[in-house]
C-alpha positions as CSV (number, residue, x, y, z in Angstrom):
1,M,-2.6,-8.0,23.0
2,R,-4.0,-11.5,23.2
3,T,-1.9,-14.3,24.6
4,I,-2.5,-17.9,23.5
5,A,-0.7,-20.4,25.7
6,T,-0.2,-23.3,23.3
7,L,-0.5,-24.3,19.7
8,E,-3.2,-26.7,20.8
9,E,-5.3,-23.8,22.0
10,L,-5.3,-22.4,18.5
11,K,-7.4,-25.2,17.2
12,S,-10.4,-24.1,19.2
13,L,-10.2,-20.6,17.7
14,V,-10.6,-21.5,14.0
15,G,-13.3,-19.4,12.4
16,Q,-13.0,-16.6,15.0
17,E,-11.5,-13.1,15.0
18,V,-8.6,-13.8,17.4
19,A,-7.0,-10.4,17.8
20,V,-6.8,-6.8,16.7
21,S,-3.5,-5.1,16.3
22,D,-2.4,-1.7,17.5
23,W,-2.6,1.2,15.1
24,I,0.4,2.1,12.9
25,E,0.8,5.5,11.4
26,V,1.8,5.7,7.8
27,T,4.1,8.7,7.6
28,Q,5.8,10.2,4.5
29,E,9.1,9.2,6.0
30,R,8.0,5.6,6.2
31,V,6.8,5.8,2.6
32,N,10.1,7.3,1.4
33,R,12.1,4.7,3.3
34,F,10.0,1.9,1.7
35,A,10.6,3.5,-1.8
36,D,14.3,3.5,-1.2
37,A,14.3,-0.1,0.0
38,T,12.3,-1.4,-3.0
39,G,13.3,1.0,-5.7
40,D,9.7,2.0,-6.3
41,H,9.8,5.8,-6.4
42,Q,6.6,6.4,-8.3
43,W,5.4,10.0,-7.9
44,I,2.1,9.1,-6.4
45,H,4.1,7.9,-3.3
46,V,7.1,10.2,-3.0
47,D,6.4,13.5,-4.8
48,V,4.3,15.3,-2.3
49,D,3.5,18.3,-4.5
50,R,2.6,16.3,-7.6
51,A,0.6,13.8,-5.6
52,K,-1.5,16.7,-4.1
53,A,-2.7,17.4,-7.6
54,G,-3.1,13.7,-8.4
55,P,-6.2,11.5,-8.1
56,F,-6.1,11.1,-4.3
57,G,-5.2,14.6,-3.4
58,A,-2.2,13.5,-1.4
59,P,0.6,10.9,-1.6
60,I,-0.4,7.4,-0.9
61,A,1.4,4.4,0.6
62,H,2.6,1.6,-1.7
63,G,0.2,-1.4,-1.5
64,F,3.2,-3.6,-0.7
65,L,4.2,-1.2,2.2
66,T,0.7,-1.9,3.7
67,L,1.3,-5.6,3.2
68,S,4.8,-5.4,4.7
69,L,3.4,-4.2,8.0
70,M,1.9,-7.7,8.6
71,P,4.7,-8.8,11.0
72,A,4.2,-5.6,13.0
73,F,0.4,-6.1,13.1
74,F,0.9,-9.7,14.4
75,E,3.6,-8.7,16.9
76,S,1.3,-6.1,18.5
77,A,-1.9,-8.3,18.4
78,L,-0.9,-11.8,19.4
79,H,1.6,-13.4,21.8
80,L,2.0,-17.1,21.0
81,P,5.0,-18.8,22.6
82,S,6.8,-21.1,20.1
83,R,10.3,-22.1,19.3
84,L,10.0,-21.1,15.7
85,S,7.6,-19.1,13.5
86,I,8.0,-19.0,9.7
87,N,6.2,-16.9,7.2
88,Y,4.9,-19.5,4.7
89,G,3.4,-17.1,2.1
90,L,0.1,-15.7,0.9
91,N,-2.9,-17.2,-0.8
92,K,-4.8,-14.1,-1.7
93,V,-4.1,-10.4,-1.4
94,R,-6.2,-7.4,-2.5
95,F,-5.5,-3.7,-2.1
96,T,-9.0,-2.5,-1.8
97,S,-8.5,1.2,-1.1
98,P,-5.7,3.8,-1.0
99,V,-3.8,4.7,2.1
100,P,-3.1,8.4,2.2
101,V,0.0,9.5,4.0
102,G,-0.9,10.3,7.6
103,S,-3.4,7.4,7.8
104,R,-3.4,5.0,10.7
105,L,-3.8,1.3,10.0
106,R,-4.5,-1.8,12.1
107,A,-5.3,-5.4,11.3
108,R,-8.2,-7.6,12.4
109,L,-6.9,-11.2,12.5
110,T,-9.3,-14.1,11.9
111,L,-7.9,-17.7,12.1
112,Q,-9.3,-19.6,9.1
113,A,-7.4,-22.9,9.6
114,C,-4.9,-24.6,11.9
115,D,-3.5,-27.7,10.2
116,P,-0.7,-30.0,11.5
117,V,2.6,-30.2,9.6
118,P,5.6,-32.5,10.1
119,D,7.9,-32.0,13.1
120,G,5.1,-31.1,15.5
121,G,4.1,-27.8,14.0
122,V,0.9,-26.2,12.7
123,Q,0.2,-24.3,9.6
124,L,-2.0,-21.3,10.3
125,T,-4.2,-19.6,7.7
126,W,-5.1,-16.1,8.8
127,L,-7.4,-13.6,7.2
128,A,-6.0,-10.2,7.8
129,W,-8.4,-7.3,7.3
130,I,-6.3,-4.2,7.3
131,E,-8.5,-1.2,8.1
132,R,-7.7,2.5,7.8
133,E,-9.0,4.6,10.7
134,G,-12.1,6.6,9.6
135,S,-12.8,4.5,6.5
136,D,-15.5,1.9,6.0
137,K,-13.5,0.1,3.3
138,P,-10.4,-1.9,4.2
139,A,-7.1,-0.9,2.8
140,C,-6.0,-4.5,2.2
141,V,-7.4,-7.9,2.7
142,A,-4.9,-10.7,2.8
143,E,-4.9,-14.4,3.5
144,T,-1.5,-15.2,5.0
145,L,0.1,-18.4,6.0
146,A,2.5,-19.1,8.9
147,R,4.0,-22.2,10.4
148,R,4.6,-22.4,14.1
149,Y,6.5,-25.0,16.0
150,A,6.2,-25.7,19.7
């Protein structure tokens, strides 16, 4: 985990890979819980037997499940003291390869921009490259926005 002492320190890190998260395993239980939470019970995710005969040979995680791990990736990769942190949204998201159940994922976090916002905060634009262990192709590439206030 990387610790950044102040919001001011972030400005010098624009354009750099700042941190890499811990690995997170995508289990069938996690996929099933996500399906229950979102109502997305498509067979490719939750019907193990049918998915084995499907195009990927196994059940795969929902793309939005992969994306929803973003807070956990940041939590394990970066410690930045601030009084408030707000998810401000996404600019771009691509799900570039499937995530078979049993895969491990982690995120490489590159700071693309650090712009001041009212009330003494900064808006951070991050490129999150979510990689699957053992794969050359990322599972997801997302440009995510956060606002932090000292």
